[in-house]
A tleap script that builds the chain and sets N, CA, C and O, in Angstrom:
source leaprc.protein.ff14SB
mol = sequence {
  NMET LEU PRO LYS ARG TRP ILE VAL ASP ARG
  THR PHE ALA LEU LEU ALA ARG TYR ARG ARG
  HIE SER LYS ASP TYR GLU LYS THR THR GLU
  LEU ALA GLU ALA ILE THR TYR ILE ALA MET
  ILE ASN LEU LYS SER LYS ARG ILE GLU LYS
  CSER
}
set mol.1.N position { -19.020 -7.594 2.991 }
set mol.1.CA position { -17.839 -6.941 2.858 }
set mol.1.C position { -17.794 -5.375 2.914 }
set mol.1.O position { -18.705 -4.683 2.460 }
set mol.2.N position { -16.750 -4.906 3.459 }
set mol.2.CA position { -16.792 -3.486 3.732 }
set mol.2.C position { -16.294 -2.730 2.501 }
set mol.2.O position { -15.443 -3.243 1.774 }
set mol.3.N position { -16.814 -1.500 2.246 }
set mol.3.CA position { -16.178 -0.871 1.136 }
set mol.3.C position { -14.573 -0.325 1.446 }
set mol.3.O position { -14.303 0.177 2.537 }
set mol.4.N position { -13.788 -0.442 0.620 }
set mol.4.CA position { -12.377 -0.207 0.847 }
set mol.4.C position { -12.262 1.174 1.299 }
set mol.4.O position { -11.337 1.385 2.083 }
set mol.5.N position { -12.979 2.132 0.984 }
set mol.5.CA position { -12.857 3.548 1.367 }
set mol.5.C position { -13.029 3.566 3.036 }
set mol.5.O position { -12.314 4.233 3.784 }
set mol.6.N position { -14.048 2.755 3.433 }
set mol.6.CA position { -14.352 2.792 4.857 }
set mol.6.C position { -13.055 2.101 5.750 }
set mol.6.O position { -12.716 2.559 6.841 }
set mol.7.N position { -12.463 1.055 5.174 }
set mol.7.CA position { -11.378 0.535 5.542 }
set mol.7.C position { -10.033 1.635 5.826 }
set mol.7.O position { -9.361 1.756 6.850 }
set mol.8.N position { -9.940 2.289 4.662 }
set mol.8.CA position { -8.803 3.252 4.841 }
set mol.8.C position { -9.240 4.277 5.753 }
set mol.8.O position { -8.373 4.697 6.519 }
set mol.9.N position { -10.637 4.877 5.859 }
set mol.9.CA position { -10.862 5.866 6.756 }
set mol.9.C position { -10.680 5.360 8.304 }
set mol.9.O position { -10.334 6.107 9.219 }
set mol.10.N position { -10.973 3.958 8.442 }
set mol.10.CA position { -10.711 3.572 9.734 }
set mol.10.C position { -9.346 3.442 10.093 }
set mol.10.O position { -8.932 3.656 11.233 }
set mol.11.N position { -8.730 3.138 9.254 }
set mol.11.CA position { -7.116 2.997 9.591 }
set mol.11.C position { -6.615 4.365 9.914 }
set mol.11.O position { -5.971 4.547 10.947 }
set mol.12.N position { -6.862 5.284 9.130 }
set mol.12.CA position { -6.406 6.768 9.455 }
set mol.12.C position { -6.931 7.214 10.863 }
set mol.12.O position { -6.175 7.789 11.646 }
set mol.13.N position { -8.225 6.944 11.168 }
set mol.13.CA position { -8.637 7.262 12.595 }
set mol.13.C position { -7.915 6.524 13.619 }
set mol.13.O position { -7.708 7.068 14.703 }
set mol.14.N position { -7.564 5.499 13.418 }
set mol.14.CA position { -6.787 4.661 14.520 }
set mol.14.C position { -5.524 5.206 14.470 }
set mol.14.O position { -5.001 5.193 15.584 }
set mol.15.N position { -4.767 5.727 13.523 }
set mol.15.CA position { -3.605 6.213 13.547 }
set mol.15.C position { -3.621 7.737 14.108 }
set mol.15.O position { -2.635 8.244 14.642 }
set mol.16.N position { -4.585 8.257 13.963 }
set mol.16.CA position { -4.868 9.748 14.528 }
set mol.16.C position { -4.906 9.765 16.031 }
set mol.16.O position { -4.839 10.797 16.698 }
set mol.17.N position { -5.027 8.468 16.550 }
set mol.17.CA position { -5.166 8.436 18.219 }
set mol.17.C position { -3.695 8.587 18.599 }
set mol.17.O position { -3.491 9.013 19.736 }
set mol.18.N position { -2.705 8.326 17.882 }
set mol.18.CA position { -1.448 8.489 18.338 }
set mol.18.C position { -0.835 9.953 18.288 }
set mol.18.O position { -0.745 10.575 17.229 }
set mol.19.N position { -0.449 10.423 19.426 }
set mol.19.CA position { 0.020 11.898 19.465 }
set mol.19.C position { 1.070 12.269 18.516 }
set mol.19.O position { 1.085 13.420 18.079 }
set mol.20.N position { 1.825 11.534 18.202 }
set mol.20.CA position { 2.857 11.952 17.248 }
set mol.20.C position { 2.255 12.182 15.828 }
set mol.20.O position { 2.780 13.033 15.112 }
set mol.21.N position { 1.169 11.462 15.377 }
set mol.21.CA position { 0.508 11.590 14.325 }
set mol.21.C position { -0.525 12.767 14.270 }
set mol.21.O position { -1.099 13.019 13.211 }
set mol.22.N position { -0.731 13.389 15.252 }
set mol.22.CA position { -1.534 14.481 15.423 }
set mol.22.C position { -0.956 15.695 14.738 }
set mol.22.O position { -1.756 16.534 14.324 }
set mol.23.N position { 0.169 15.863 14.590 }
set mol.23.CA position { 0.968 16.959 13.817 }
set mol.23.C position { 2.094 16.433 13.201 }
set mol.23.O position { 2.442 15.290 13.497 }
set mol.24.N position { 2.765 17.132 12.331 }
set mol.24.CA position { 3.868 16.626 11.485 }
set mol.24.C position { 5.066 17.063 12.090 }
set mol.24.O position { 5.570 18.129 11.736 }
set mol.25.N position { 5.621 16.300 13.036 }
set mol.25.CA position { 6.837 16.625 13.673 }
set mol.25.C position { 8.083 15.924 13.065 }
set mol.25.O position { 9.163 16.407 13.404 }
set mol.26.N position { 8.100 15.026 12.350 }
set mol.26.CA position { 8.972 14.474 11.717 }
set mol.26.C position { 9.673 15.318 10.515 }
set mol.26.O position { 9.013 15.941 9.685 }
set mol.27.N position { 11.056 15.262 10.527 }
set mol.27.CA position { 11.656 16.097 9.420 }
set mol.27.C position { 11.738 15.325 8.222 }
set mol.27.O position { 11.771 15.936 7.153 }
set mol.28.N position { 11.773 14.127 8.232 }
set mol.28.CA position { 12.045 13.221 6.953 }
set mol.28.C position { 10.802 12.283 6.743 }
set mol.28.O position { 10.113 11.935 7.702 }
set mol.29.N position { 10.553 11.906 5.519 }
set mol.29.CA position { 9.523 11.112 5.292 }
set mol.29.C position { 9.719 9.627 5.662 }
set mol.29.O position { 8.733 8.928 5.896 }
set mol.30.N position { 10.872 9.173 5.714 }
set mol.30.CA position { 11.420 7.935 6.218 }
set mol.30.C position { 11.022 7.617 7.759 }
set mol.30.O position { 10.602 6.545 8.195 }
set mol.31.N position { 11.284 8.934 8.540 }
set mol.31.CA position { 10.940 8.756 9.960 }
set mol.31.C position { 9.476 8.657 10.171 }
set mol.31.O position { 9.041 7.850 10.991 }
set mol.32.N position { 8.717 9.394 9.512 }
set mol.32.CA position { 7.290 9.576 9.336 }
set mol.32.C position { 6.729 8.078 9.075 }
set mol.32.O position { 5.838 7.592 9.772 }
set mol.33.N position { 7.297 7.453 8.084 }
set mol.33.CA position { 6.888 6.060 7.743 }
set mol.33.C position { 7.416 5.130 8.857 }
set mol.33.O position { 6.606 4.261 9.182 }
set mol.34.N position { 8.479 5.122 9.448 }
set mol.34.CA position { 8.756 4.434 10.531 }
set mol.34.C position { 7.808 4.590 11.708 }
set mol.34.O position { 7.451 3.671 12.445 }
set mol.35.N position { 7.471 5.764 11.790 }
set mol.35.CA position { 6.429 6.053 13.220 }
set mol.35.C position { 4.999 5.310 12.804 }
set mol.35.O position { 4.321 4.762 13.673 }
set mol.36.N position { 4.623 5.331 11.502 }
set mol.36.CA position { 3.423 4.642 11.156 }
set mol.36.C position { 3.388 3.228 11.316 }
set mol.36.O position { 2.401 2.612 11.718 }
set mol.37.N position { 4.665 2.635 10.943 }
set mol.37.CA position { 4.867 1.139 10.986 }
set mol.37.C position { 4.725 0.764 12.618 }
set mol.37.O position { 4.017 -0.168 12.999 }
set mol.38.N position { 5.415 1.529 13.430 }
set mol.38.CA position { 5.430 1.183 14.983 }
set mol.38.C position { 3.936 1.341 15.337 }
set mol.38.O position { 3.394 0.467 16.013 }
set mol.39.N position { 3.255 2.411 14.913 }
set mol.39.CA position { 1.792 2.589 15.461 }
set mol.39.C position { 0.814 1.304 14.880 }
set mol.39.O position { -0.019 0.758 15.603 }
set mol.40.N position { 1.017 0.975 13.675 }
set mol.40.CA position { 0.382 -0.369 13.036 }
set mol.40.C position { 0.798 -1.546 13.826 }
set mol.40.O position { -0.075 -2.355 14.142 }
set mol.41.N position { 2.144 -1.762 14.218 }
set mol.41.CA position { 2.284 -2.982 14.857 }
set mol.41.C position { 1.673 -3.148 16.321 }
set mol.41.O position { 1.228 -4.152 16.877 }
set mol.42.N position { 1.803 -1.787 16.777 }
set mol.42.CA position { 0.986 -1.792 18.341 }
set mol.42.C position { -0.509 -1.993 18.145 }
set mol.42.O position { -1.125 -2.602 19.020 }
set mol.43.N position { -1.179 -1.511 17.015 }
set mol.43.CA position { -2.511 -1.885 16.947 }
set mol.43.C position { -2.666 -3.290 16.699 }
set mol.43.O position { -3.550 -3.905 17.296 }
set mol.44.N position { -1.892 -3.876 15.871 }
set mol.44.CA position { -2.170 -5.348 15.561 }
set mol.44.C position { -1.968 -6.079 16.653 }
set mol.44.O position { -2.801 -6.949 16.906 }
set mol.45.N position { -0.680 -5.870 17.652 }
set mol.45.CA position { -0.485 -6.772 18.550 }
set mol.45.C position { -1.708 -6.458 19.842 }
set mol.45.O position { -1.872 -7.283 20.741 }
set mol.46.N position { -2.343 -5.429 19.790 }
set mol.46.CA position { -3.463 -5.321 20.738 }
set mol.46.C position { -4.552 -6.230 20.184 }
set mol.46.O position { -5.128 -6.989 20.963 }
set mol.47.N position { -4.847 -6.208 19.003 }
set mol.47.CA position { -6.000 -7.012 18.519 }
set mol.47.C position { -5.512 -8.539 18.586 }
set mol.47.O position { -6.407 -9.376 18.473 }
set mol.48.N position { -4.401 -8.930 18.731 }
set mol.48.CA position { -3.892 -10.328 18.745 }
set mol.48.C position { -4.162 -10.679 20.251 }
set mol.48.O position { -4.689 -11.750 20.552 }
set mol.49.N position { -3.848 -9.903 21.038 }
set mol.49.CA position { -4.039 -9.983 22.590 }
set mol.49.C position { -5.388 -10.425 23.004 }
set mol.49.O position { -5.581 -11.382 23.753 }
set mol.50.N position { -6.343 -9.662 22.466 }
set mol.50.CA position { -7.811 -9.716 22.602 }
set mol.50.C position { -8.393 -10.893 22.216 }
set mol.50.O position { -9.410 -11.286 22.788 }
set mol.51.N position { -7.783 -11.635 21.139 }
set mol.51.CA position { -8.366 -13.029 20.599 }
set mol.51.C position { -7.674 -13.999 21.180 }
set mol.51.O position { -7.931 -15.176 20.929 }
savepdb mol mol.pdb
quit
């Protein structure tokens, strides 16, 4: 089993690949949260395609 810290670090590294997450462009926290959800949905859908 992986340490939880490593899982969190990996998740942030995957999110950092998205250009919008490289800098804080959003004016509200709700918009930033929505972009994060979209990025995670995209990552999960790519993992489902591979399997």
